[in-house]
Every structure is written in C-alpha cells, then in structure tokens.
N, C-alpha and C positions, 0 to 999 in steps of 0.2 A: 451174697448177692449184691451186686453193684447197682446203684441207681444213678441215672443221669441227672445231674443237678442243673443242666442248661435248660432254659425254658424255650420252647418252640413257639415263636410268635404266631405262626399260622394256626396253631392248635388252641391258642388262648381264645376264650369266648369273647365275641364282640370286636376282635382285632383282625385286621387283614393286612397283607403285605404289599399291595399294589393299588394303583389308582385305576378307576374305571375310565372308560372312554368318554363318558359324559363329563367327568371332572376335568379331564385334560382339555376337552373342547371348551369348557367354560373358561379356563385359565387362558387358553389361546385367544378366545373372544375378548376377554378383558385386556390382554396385551395389545390386540389389534385396535381396540377403541382408544386406549391411551396413546398409542403411536399415532393414530390418525389425528388426534387432538393436538399433539405436539409438533407434527410435521410442518405446518405453515410457519410457526415461529422458528423452527430449526432452519428451514429454507431461507427465510428472511435474514436470519443471523449469518448464514453463509454468503448470501449476496450482499455486497457492500451497498449501503445507501449512497445516493449521489454525493452528499456532503463529505462523508467519510472517505469516499473514493477520490474526490477532488483534492482534499487536504493531503491524502496519502500520495497522490500523484505529484503534487507540488513539492512535498518533502522529499520524495524519492528522486525527483529531478534535481533538486538542489544537492542532495547527498551524492548522486552520481556525478554531477559536474565537479563538485569539490574533490571527490576521490580521483577522478580522471586528471584534474589539474595537478594534484599532488603526485600521483603515480607516474604520469607522463612528463611532468616538468614543463608543461605547456598550458597556457590559460585555456579555460573552458567557459562556455556560456550557456545559460538557460534562456531560451527564447519563448516568450508568451505572446501569442498572436491574438488579434481582435476576434477571430472566429473561435477562440477557446482551445486552440491546439498548443501543446507544450512540447518543446524538444530541447535536447542537450547536444551540443557539439563542441569539438575542440577548435581553438583558434590559434593558428600559428602567428606569432607576432612579427616574424621576419623570415626571410628566405633560409637562414641557417636553421631555424626551428623546423621548418617544413622539410628541409633536406635531411635533418637528423631523424625525423619521424619516418620518412620514406625509406631510409636505409634499414630500418628494423621491421618493416611490414610491406606487404604487397599493395599495389595501388587499389583504391576503391574499397578497402576493408574498413569495417567499423573501427573507430578509434583513430582514423587518419583525419587530418585537418579537413574540416567542413562536413565530415560524415556524421550522421545522427547516431548518438549513443543511447538515447532514450526518447521515447515519444509517447504522448498521451493526449487525451482530449477531455475537456470539461463537459460534464453532462449539461443538457439544455436547461435543466432546472436551476443551475448554479449561475449566480450573477456576481460579477466582480464589481464591488462598490468602491474600492480604493486600490490604487496601484502606484506605489512610489518607488523610484530607484534613485539612490543618492540624493534623497530629499527633494526630488522633482516629481511633480504629478505627471504620470504617464497614461492617464485614463483615455486621452484622446488619440494616442499613438496607434498606428496599425500593428506594430509589434514592439515589444519591449525586450531588451537584452540585459541579463544580469550576469556579470563577469565573476569568475572564480580564478584565483591565481595560485601558482605552484607553492607559494609559502603558506597556503591554508586560509588566506584572507579572501574577502569577497566585497562586492558592492553592497551598500546599505540597501535593503530591500524589504518592502512591506506590501502585503496583498491581503485584502479583506474579501471573503467570499460569503455570500448570503443565499439562503434557500429557505424553504418552508420549515426545515428542521432546525434552523438556527443560523448564527453568524460566527464565523471562525476567522481569526487573524493569524497569518503565517508571516513570520519576519526572520531575517537573518541577522545574526550577530556578526558584524562586518570584520571584527578582529579574528574570529575563529572560523567564520563561514558556515556555522552550524545553524540549522533552522529550528525555530521554536513555534509552537502552536498554542494559541490562546482562544478559549471559548468565550465569546462575548455574550452570546445568548443561546 
C-alpha cells in the first residue's frame, strides 16, 4: 500500500489557501490611504517650483545658444528682457554668414538668423537682483544680450535670482561658455 507523503494545505487544521474578501478590502483601503497621503508631495515634486524652473530656463538657454553657435558656426545670443522673457537666437555677423545659412535651410525656419531657438519666461515670484554682462551692470537695461561664439567662448555673464525659496547665482565661464549654478541661500 502506497501512502501519499505530500501534505494537503487545505486539509490541515487551521490553515486555508485563499484570502477572504474582507482581508483584500482592508489591504486595498490601506494602499488607498497611503497613496492619498503621498499624492500632494508627489505632484509638487513633478511640478517645478518657480526658482528651479527659472534657473533651469536660464541654464537651458545658455546651453542652447552655445550649442547652436558651435554647430552652425555663427554667433548666437541669449536675450533677457525686463519683462522676464528669455530667448535664444542666432546672429549673422555679416552677409556671407547669412547667405551661407540660407543656402542650407528654407526661409523663416528655426535656426535661421534672427529666428528664436528657445524661449521661456521667468515666474512672477522671481526677482532678478543682479545682472552683469562683461562686467557691466545691466539691471536698468530694457534687454540684455549675452553672446556665444562658434569657438565655444561667450560673454562674461552673471545673474542672481531671488525668491521666497532662496537665492541662486547663474554665471558663465567665458572661456568655455558653460553655465554654473551656485546656491547662495
């Protein structure tokens, strides 16, 4: 006579093989409460706060202008206006540069002389407390232009942004044209 040595879980006293509906509902309820508590923090993390977005926009503008100047072989500039708008455009230095660009692209396309390559706007909570280009104070100017050159260099540039969440300084290394960010407070 052969005996089955495998133990049947369902037949063991005090053991069962499935969850009841009440147990499943309790777990779902706990997961829902934890998710509801974590959701506001998660949403805030996804949405950039004004200071982080402003710093990111300025760094992105400088990076885009530098890349375009190097790739196209034509100077590019970042324009910062008093109303808080930021844009990047290429600048043809002479008629030969403009003619060379126009032979490779259709008129009025992005990337052509004067066309905007990047644009952003500073949040209303952001205040520019310092703006220097080539060691000159540009705080009173209606617009400020920072130039990037095909050899990778740029104008000397420093901007300090202030908001409730702190103070950040963005500056360019003029030899490399690369932006650096410093948290002041």
